[in-house]
ROTORFI-644514 format. One line per field, with one value per residue (C-alpha): residue in three letters; z, x, y. Coordinates in nm, 2 decimals. Each point is the difference from the previous one (the first is absolute). Last residue first. Layout:
N
residuo (Ala_...)
w (Z_...)
u (X_...)
v (Y_...)
REM end
This chain:
498
residuo (Glu_Val_Pro_Leu_Lys_Ile_Thr_Phe_Met_Ala_Gly_Ile_Asn_Thr_Asn_Glu_Val_Ser_Ile_Val_Gly_His_Ser_His_Gln_Glu_Ile_Ile_Thr_Lys_Cys_Met_Tyr_Leu_Gly_Leu_Gly_Thr_Gly_Asn_Lys_Asn_Thr_Lys_Thr_Ser_Phe_Tyr_Pro_Glu_Phe_Ile_Lys_Gly_Ile_Val_Asn_Asn_Pro_Ile_Gly_Gly_Ala_Asn_Asp_Glu_Ile_Met_Ile_Cys_Ile_Tyr_Gly_Asp_Glu_Lys_Leu_Thr_Ser_Ile_Asn_Ile_Val_Lys_Glu_Glu_Ile_Lys_Lys_Glu_Thr_Leu_Ile_Asp_Cys_Ser_Asn_Lys_Ile_Ile_Asn_Ile_Ile_Ala_Gln_Val_Ile_Glu_Asn_Val_Tyr_Val_Phe_Val_Lys_Ile_Gln_Thr_Asp_Asn_Lys_Ile_Asn_Leu_Lys_Ile_Ser_Asn_Ala_Lys_Leu_Leu_Tyr_Gly_Leu_Phe_Asp_Leu_Ser_Lys_Asn_Ile_Ile_Ile_Ser_Ile_Asp_Ile_Leu_Glu_Lys_Asn_Arg_Asn_Pro_Lys_Phe_Phe_Asp_Arg_Phe_Asp_Asp_Ile_Thr_Lys_Ser_Met_Tyr_Asn_Leu_Gln_Lys_Gly_Val_Asp_Asp_Val_Val_Ser_Asp_Leu_Leu_Lys_Asp_Thr_Ile_Glu_Gly_Asp_Ile_Met_Lys_Thr_Leu_Pro_Leu_Lys_Gln_Val_Leu_Ile_Ser_Val_Ala_Gln_Leu_Pro_Gln_Arg_Trp_Gln_His_Ala_Ile_Met_Ser_Ile_Met_Glu_Gly_Met_Ala_Ala_His_Lys_Ser_Gln_Glu_Ile_Leu_Leu_Asn_Gln_Gln_Ser_Glu_Ile_Val_Lys_Lys_Ser_Thr_Ile_Asn_Gln_Ser_Ile_Ala_Asp_Phe_Ser_Ile_Ile_Asn_Gly_Met_Asn_Asp_Phe_Asn_Pro_Tyr_Ile_Thr_Thr_Glu_Val_Trp_Tyr_Phe_Asp_Gly_Asn_Lys_Lys_Thr_Asn_Lys_Leu_Glu_Gly_Val_Trp_Ile_Lys_Gly_Ala_Ser_Ile_Thr_Lys_Trp_Leu_Asp_Asp_Ile_Ile_Glu_Lys_Ala_Thr_Asp_Asn_His_Lys_Leu_Ile_Asn_His_Ser_Lys_Gly_Val_Leu_Glu_Ser_Ser_Lys_Tyr_Gly_Asn_Val_Lys_Cys_Phe_Ala_Ser_Ser_Val_Lys_Ile_Ile_Lys_Gly_Asn_Ile_Asp_Thr_Arg_Ser_Leu_Ile_Val_Gln_Lys_Asp_Val_Ile_Asp_Ala_Ser_Lys_Asn_Leu_Ala_Glu_Glu_Ile_Ala_Lys_Ala_Lys_Lys_Asn_Tyr_Ile_Lys_Leu_Ser_Asn_Thr_Phe_Val_Lys_Glu_Phe_Leu_Ile_Asn_Leu_Glu_Asn_Thr_Ile_Glu_Leu_Asn_Asn_Leu_Asn_Leu_Glu_Ile_Leu_Phe_Glu_Leu_Leu_Ala_Asn_Lys_Leu_Gly_Ser_Cys_Leu_Ile_Phe_Leu_Glu_Glu_Pro_Lys_Val_Asp_Gln_Lys_Asn_Leu_Tyr_Ser_Leu_Phe_Asp_Asn_Thr_Ser_Ser_Cys_Lys_Gly_Ile_Ile_Met_Thr_Glu_Ser_Ile_Ile_Asn_Ile_Tyr_Tyr_Asp_Leu_Leu_Gly_Phe_Ala_Tyr_Arg_Lys_Ile_Phe_Leu_Glu_Lys_Asp_Ile_Lys_Arg_Thr_Asn_Leu_Ile_Leu_Ile_Ile_Asn_Glu_Lys_Asn_Ile_Trp_Tyr_Arg_Ile_Ile_Ala_Phe_Lys_Asn_Lys_Lys_Phe_Asn_Asp_Ile_Gln_Glu_Lys_Leu_Gln_Phe_Gln_Lys_Met)
w (1.25_0.13_0.30_0.31_0.14_0.32_0.08_0.34_0.01_0.32_0.05_-0.18_-0.19_-0.04_0.24_-0.13_0.04_-0.18_-0.09_-0.27_-0.17_-0.20_0.00_0.25_0.34_0.02_0.02_0.29_0.21_-0.04_0.09_0.29_0.14_-0.06_0.22_0.26_0.24_0.22_0.01_0.30_0.17_-0.01_-0.14_-0.33_-0.16_0.02_-0.05_0.10_-0.33_-0.22_-0.29_0.19_0.06_-0.28_0.06_0.37_0.02_-0.30_0.17_-0.20_-0.20_0.06_0.04_-0.36_-0.11_-0.30_-0.14_-0.33_-0.18_-0.27_-0.28_-0.11_-0.34_-0.02_0.15_0.00_0.24_0.26_0.24_0.36_0.18_0.37_0.14_0.35_0.01_0.37_0.07_0.37_0.01_0.14_-0.25_-0.30_0.15_0.04_-0.34_-0.17_0.19_-0.11_-0.36_0.02_0.18_-0.24_-0.30_0.15_0.08_-0.35_-0.13_0.22_-0.10_-0.37_-0.01_-0.33_-0.38_-0.11_-0.24_-0.14_-0.08_0.09_0.06_0.38_0.18_0.33_0.25_0.35_0.24_0.36_0.23_0.27_0.00_-0.38_-0.05_0.26_-0.15_-0.34_0.11_-0.09_-0.34_-0.06_-0.02_-0.25_-0.21_-0.02_-0.10_-0.26_-0.15_-0.03_-0.23_0.10_-0.10_0.30_0.21_0.22_0.36_0.14_0.36_0.07_0.19_-0.28_-0.11_0.34_0.01_-0.33_0.09_0.33_-0.18_-0.26_0.29_0.15_-0.34_-0.04_0.34_-0.09_-0.32_0.17_0.26_-0.28_-0.17_0.33_0.08_-0.35_0.01_0.34_-0.12_-0.31_0.20_0.23_0.37_0.21_0.27_-0.18_0.30_0.20_-0.31_-0.16_0.32_0.02_-0.36_0.00_0.28_-0.24_-0.26_0.26_0.13_-0.35_-0.08_0.33_-0.09_-0.35_0.15_0.26_-0.22_-0.17_0.34_0.15_-0.31_0.03_0.36_-0.12_-0.27_0.26_0.21_-0.32_-0.08_0.34_-0.03_-0.35_0.12_0.29_-0.25_-0.23_0.29_0.10_-0.36_0.01_0.33_-0.16_-0.31_0.22_0.20_-0.33_-0.13_0.33_-0.01_-0.36_0.08_-0.34_-0.08_-0.20_0.02_-0.16_-0.06_-0.02_-0.22_-0.29_-0.27_-0.34_-0.04_0.07_0.34_0.04_0.25_0.04_0.06_0.27_-0.01_0.33_0.11_0.38_0.29_0.37_0.30_0.37_0.18_0.15_-0.26_-0.28_-0.19_-0.37_-0.23_-0.36_-0.31_-0.35_-0.28_-0.10_-0.27_-0.20_0.02_0.04_0.37_0.02_-0.12_0.18_0.32_-0.01_-0.11_0.30_0.24_-0.13_0.01_0.37_0.10_0.20_0.32_0.21_-0.08_-0.16_0.14_0.12_-0.33_-0.15_0.14_0.23_-0.10_0.02_0.21_0.36_-0.11_-0.20_0.30_0.01_0.04_-0.32_-0.17_0.13_-0.10_-0.36_0.01_0.12_-0.30_0.01_-0.13_-0.03_0.13_-0.05_-0.26_-0.15_-0.31_0.22_0.13_-0.05_0.17_-0.07_0.16_-0.16_0.20_0.23_-0.21_-0.32_0.14_0.13_-0.34_-0.16_0.24_-0.06_-0.38_0.03_0.22_-0.25_-0.29_0.19_0.07_-0.36_-0.11_0.24_-0.12_-0.36_0.06_0.17_-0.27_-0.27_0.17_0.04_-0.36_-0.15_0.20_-0.08_-0.37_-0.03_0.15_-0.24_-0.30_0.09_0.04_-0.34_-0.16_0.14_-0.10_-0.37_-0.21_-0.34_-0.23_-0.11_0.11_0.33_0.05_-0.03_0.23_0.26_-0.01_0.03_0.30_0.17_-0.08_0.14_0.31_0.07_-0.06_0.19_0.29_0.01_0.01_0.31_0.15_-0.05_-0.25_0.17_-0.31_0.20_0.09_-0.36_-0.09_0.28_-0.13_-0.35_0.12_0.20_-0.32_-0.19_0.27_-0.04_0.25_0.16_-0.17_-0.13_-0.37_-0.29_0.09_-0.34_0.17_0.24_-0.30_-0.18_0.31_0.05_-0.37_0.03_0.30_-0.20_-0.30_0.22_0.20_-0.19_-0.35_0.10_0.31_-0.17_-0.29_0.24_0.23_0.35_0.15_0.28_-0.11_-0.37_0.03_0.22_-0.24_-0.30_0.18_0.08_-0.36_-0.16_-0.25_0.19_0.02_-0.34_-0.16_0.22_-0.13_-0.36_0.04_0.16_-0.29_-0.08_0.36_0.09_-0.30_0.09_0.34_-0.13_0.04_0.35_0.08_0.10_0.34_0.10_0.12_0.18)
u (-2.64_0.36_-0.01_0.17_0.33_0.13_0.36_0.16_0.38_0.20_0.36_0.33_0.08_-0.36_-0.25_-0.34_-0.36_-0.32_-0.33_-0.24_-0.31_-0.19_-0.32_0.05_-0.10_0.35_0.16_-0.22_0.03_0.38_0.04_-0.24_0.22_0.30_-0.15_-0.17_0.29_-0.10_0.35_0.11_0.17_0.34_0.15_-0.20_-0.01_-0.38_-0.25_-0.36_-0.14_0.23_0.18_0.33_0.00_0.22_0.27_0.02_0.27_0.18_0.07_-0.12_0.24_0.30_-0.17_0.08_-0.36_-0.19_-0.35_-0.08_-0.32_-0.08_-0.25_-0.15_-0.09_0.32_0.24_-0.01_0.26_-0.01_0.26_0.01_0.34_0.02_0.33_0.13_0.37_0.08_-0.22_-0.11_-0.16_-0.32_0.01_0.03_-0.26_-0.25_0.05_-0.03_-0.33_-0.12_0.08_-0.20_-0.30_-0.01_0.00_-0.29_-0.20_0.06_-0.14_-0.30_-0.06_0.01_-0.23_0.14_-0.01_0.36_0.15_0.35_0.25_0.31_0.34_-0.03_0.33_-0.03_0.29_-0.09_0.27_-0.11_0.10_-0.25_-0.18_0.00_-0.15_-0.27_-0.07_-0.06_-0.20_-0.35_0.10_0.21_-0.32_-0.16_0.31_0.00_-0.36_0.05_0.29_-0.22_-0.24_-0.36_-0.31_-0.22_-0.17_-0.29_-0.01_0.08_-0.07_0.18_0.32_0.24_-0.23_0.02_0.38_0.04_-0.26_0.18_0.34_-0.16_-0.13_0.35_0.15_-0.28_0.08_0.37_-0.08_-0.25_0.27_0.23_-0.26_-0.10_0.36_0.07_-0.31_0.09_0.35_-0.12_-0.26_0.28_0.00_0.12_0.25_0.29_0.13_-0.32_-0.22_0.24_0.00_-0.39_-0.03_0.28_-0.17_-0.27_0.25_0.20_-0.32_-0.12_0.34_-0.01_-0.35_0.12_0.28_-0.20_-0.30_0.16_0.12_-0.35_-0.15_0.24_-0.11_-0.36_0.10_0.16_-0.32_-0.21_0.22_-0.06_-0.37_0.00_0.20_-0.24_-0.29_0.17_0.07_-0.37_-0.10_0.23_-0.16_-0.34_0.11_0.14_-0.33_-0.19_0.21_-0.05_-0.38_-0.03_-0.23_-0.14_-0.37_-0.26_-0.34_-0.30_-0.32_-0.36_-0.31_0.07_-0.26_0.12_-0.32_0.19_0.11_0.31_0.29_0.18_0.38_0.19_0.38_0.16_0.35_-0.04_0.12_-0.04_-0.12_-0.02_-0.33_-0.01_-0.25_0.23_-0.06_0.06_0.22_-0.08_0.21_-0.15_-0.15_-0.37_-0.14_-0.30_-0.37_-0.11_-0.07_0.37_0.13_-0.24_0.05_0.38_-0.01_-0.22_0.22_0.31_-0.17_-0.11_0.37_0.12_0.15_-0.30_0.07_-0.27_-0.02_-0.36_-0.08_-0.02_-0.36_-0.08_-0.18_0.32_0.26_-0.03_-0.08_0.32_0.20_0.18_0.37_0.05_0.28_-0.12_-0.36_0.09_0.24_-0.28_-0.20_-0.32_-0.36_-0.31_0.11_-0.25_0.11_-0.34_0.05_0.10_0.35_0.26_0.34_0.34_0.34_0.16_0.22_-0.22_-0.32_0.20_0.19_-0.32_-0.17_0.30_-0.03_-0.37_0.06_0.26_-0.24_-0.28_0.23_0.11_-0.37_-0.09_0.28_-0.11_-0.35_0.10_0.21_-0.30_-0.23_0.22_0.01_-0.38_-0.03_0.21_-0.17_-0.35_0.09_0.12_-0.32_-0.20_0.21_-0.06_-0.37_-0.02_0.19_-0.24_-0.30_0.11_0.20_0.15_-0.24_0.28_-0.20_-0.09_0.37_0.08_-0.29_0.15_0.34_-0.15_-0.20_0.33_0.15_-0.31_0.02_0.34_-0.11_-0.34_0.18_0.26_-0.29_-0.14_0.35_0.01_0.24_0.19_0.21_0.31_-0.16_-0.08_0.37_0.11_-0.24_0.14_0.35_-0.08_-0.16_0.32_0.20_-0.19_0.02_-0.34_-0.16_0.26_0.11_0.04_-0.33_-0.15_-0.29_0.24_0.21_-0.32_-0.11_0.34_0.02_-0.33_0.14_0.31_-0.21_-0.22_0.29_0.24_-0.15_-0.37_0.01_0.22_-0.25_-0.29_0.15_-0.13_-0.17_-0.16_-0.35_0.09_0.15_-0.28_-0.27_0.19_-0.01_-0.38_-0.07_0.19_0.26_0.30_-0.09_-0.13_0.28_0.26_-0.14_0.02_0.35_0.11_-0.12_0.29_0.08_-0.36_-0.04_0.32_-0.14_-0.32_0.10_0.09_-0.35_-0.11_0.18_0.06_0.36_-0.12)
v (-3.42_-0.03_-0.24_0.13_-0.15_0.16_-0.10_0.06_0.02_-0.06_0.11_0.07_-0.33_-0.07_-0.17_-0.10_0.11_-0.07_0.16_-0.14_0.14_-0.27_0.21_0.28_-0.14_-0.15_0.35_0.12_-0.31_-0.02_0.36_-0.05_-0.28_0.23_0.27_-0.22_-0.08_0.29_0.14_0.21_-0.29_0.18_-0.32_0.02_-0.35_-0.02_-0.28_0.11_-0.14_-0.21_0.17_0.00_-0.37_-0.14_0.26_-0.10_-0.28_0.14_0.33_0.30_0.21_0.22_0.34_0.11_0.04_-0.13_0.07_-0.17_0.08_-0.26_0.06_-0.32_-0.16_-0.21_0.27_0.37_0.15_0.27_0.14_0.14_0.01_0.09_0.12_0.08_0.10_-0.05_-0.29_0.04_-0.35_0.15_0.29_-0.23_-0.24_0.28_0.16_-0.34_-0.07_0.35_-0.09_-0.33_0.16_0.30_-0.24_-0.20_0.32_0.13_-0.33_0.05_0.36_-0.09_-0.30_-0.13_-0.01_0.06_0.24_-0.03_0.27_-0.18_0.15_0.01_0.01_0.18_0.03_0.14_0.10_-0.02_0.28_-0.10_0.33_0.01_-0.34_0.07_0.34_-0.13_-0.31_0.11_0.14_-0.32_-0.21_0.24_0.00_-0.38_-0.01_0.27_-0.19_-0.31_0.19_-0.04_-0.20_0.03_-0.26_0.10_-0.10_0.34_0.09_0.33_-0.07_0.10_0.28_0.15_-0.04_0.18_0.27_0.07_0.04_0.23_0.22_0.01_0.10_0.26_0.14_0.03_0.18_0.23_0.09_0.09_0.23_0.16_0.07_0.15_0.21_0.14_0.07_0.18_0.19_0.13_-0.07_0.30_0.11_-0.16_-0.21_-0.05_-0.02_-0.26_-0.20_0.02_-0.13_-0.27_-0.19_-0.10_-0.12_-0.20_-0.17_-0.08_-0.16_-0.20_-0.11_-0.09_-0.22_-0.18_-0.08_-0.30_-0.13_0.03_-0.15_-0.29_-0.07_0.01_-0.25_-0.23_0.01_-0.07_-0.29_-0.16_0.06_-0.15_-0.30_-0.06_0.02_-0.25_-0.23_0.02_-0.08_-0.30_-0.12_0.03_-0.19_-0.27_-0.02_-0.01_-0.30_-0.18_0.06_-0.14_-0.29_-0.12_0.01_-0.18_0.16_-0.18_0.20_-0.12_-0.03_0.23_-0.05_-0.15_-0.21_-0.32_0.14_0.23_0.02_0.34_-0.03_0.20_0.01_0.10_0.11_-0.02_0.21_-0.08_0.20_-0.06_0.03_-0.35_-0.12_0.12_0.33_0.03_0.22_-0.07_-0.01_-0.02_-0.21_0.02_-0.23_0.13_-0.09_0.36_-0.06_-0.11_0.33_0.24_-0.20_0.03_0.36_0.09_-0.20_0.19_0.34_-0.06_-0.01_-0.30_0.14_-0.10_-0.37_-0.21_-0.35_0.02_0.17_-0.35_0.00_-0.29_-0.32_-0.21_0.18_-0.11_-0.36_-0.01_0.09_0.34_0.06_0.20_-0.19_-0.34_0.05_0.06_-0.30_-0.21_0.10_0.22_-0.04_0.20_0.34_0.28_0.25_0.07_-0.21_-0.30_-0.04_-0.26_-0.01_-0.14_0.04_-0.31_-0.24_-0.20_-0.01_-0.04_-0.30_-0.15_0.05_-0.17_-0.29_-0.02_0.01_-0.28_-0.21_0.06_-0.10_-0.32_-0.08_0.06_-0.22_-0.28_0.05_-0.04_-0.31_-0.17_0.13_-0.14_-0.34_-0.01_0.13_-0.28_-0.27_0.13_0.04_-0.36_-0.12_0.22_-0.12_-0.36_0.06_0.18_-0.29_-0.25_0.20_0.03_0.24_-0.08_0.18_0.24_0.30_-0.19_-0.06_0.37_0.08_-0.24_0.16_0.35_-0.12_-0.10_0.34_0.18_-0.21_0.16_0.36_-0.05_-0.16_0.29_0.24_-0.18_0.02_0.38_0.17_0.28_0.07_-0.09_-0.33_-0.07_0.05_-0.23_-0.27_0.02_-0.01_-0.32_-0.14_0.08_-0.18_-0.33_-0.29_0.04_-0.30_-0.24_0.03_-0.24_-0.17_0.08_0.17_0.18_0.12_0.13_0.18_0.17_0.08_0.19_0.19_0.10_0.10_0.23_0.16_0.23_0.03_-0.03_0.22_0.26_0.02_0.03_0.27_-0.07_0.30_-0.21_0.09_-0.02_-0.35_-0.12_0.12_-0.15_-0.34_0.03_0.09_-0.29_0.11_-0.12_-0.37_-0.08_0.20_-0.18_-0.33_0.12_0.12_-0.33_-0.21_-0.23_-0.08_-0.07_-0.23_-0.18_-0.06_-0.15_-0.36_0.07_0.11_-0.36_0.03_-0.36_0.08_0.31)
REM end
């Protein structure tokens, strides 16, 4: 470009950058591209337009080689991100060249030779820019294809039309259900519906997405081989330019493992309840033994009295009837207590902690007495907690019964269980301690695991303490722990004070 006659005008270009940019940017075809590709005009001018103009000026002055400009590369990368087409890139670049010519015309400095030189320069600059632009477009396309491939293989994705017919599925979607894409596309999504899925769930799903809202929920689906799988699914409606729903996209996460664990945990809970029910029935039998004996003695008293005295006075009859009534009332109350304990109750109650402890001990009175266990209670607190009462009672019963069993098994002569309460940092703590010598260090860390039992007579289910942990932890921030003391083991239940 040594003969380039425009050199003498370089100073004019440098001094009048704003005017040249104004010529360039305000052209109708340039504005159309900016608007179509949603390019902010101010951002375009400040960040890219001046840099591109400087690039042209430097090439004209031969202080820069074509293609050796980082700001131009940034400009081309930005246009790629905005999905600018090559023909639109041509219009943008030629627009800058035309702006330079217009500026010269306004100054009466333009001629045919200068125009030809600028056109030749433009062809070289644009050819280089287009080569860079296409490389960047290819790189972006490859990146997008790679991302799409990752999505296809990793994301459980399906698209259906407004009637629920499958339009598109990902490889991950097919992998989880065992079908091929060709076996699913065109079929109703109901092909995957499991018989266990309630009609109410499907009705709610369609009602939600048909209203243009997003539906989120868990679905049990059927695989091609008849097995089932669980997904946590989010379904998004897609709209056309008029706001009409045209399809639905479902993005899912496989939660089968989570559901299997939940199912196993529910089975453990049911097993624990059955085991607890058996123990409770045994306790009822013990609780009833004494009043039944009393009723038997009272009833026998009547014929004996008649045989000895020859008659039964009204006073004696009234006394016997009254005493029998008291014993039967006691037995009836026992049944009511146990019935209430096993009655389904998933409502929390605000209740004094002392009532919970007393309820627990009501069930264990005979057991403690029969095993000659001394019970020491220290409860100076009058604090109410918001809990599932029956379940907390079950946890306390399990812990005290475990202490009874170990005290009896170890044949401790003076058996003692200490129960105390303490308020600490927003919690009420219930401490249950026995004097059975403690839990061996090699097993103390395992006693809350399901099916783990330390009972040598093998009568333990290994579920009692596991259930205690489950029950306590389902109460917000509830905690249960165990430690050895100088006389035995101490369990601590911590319940948040509302």
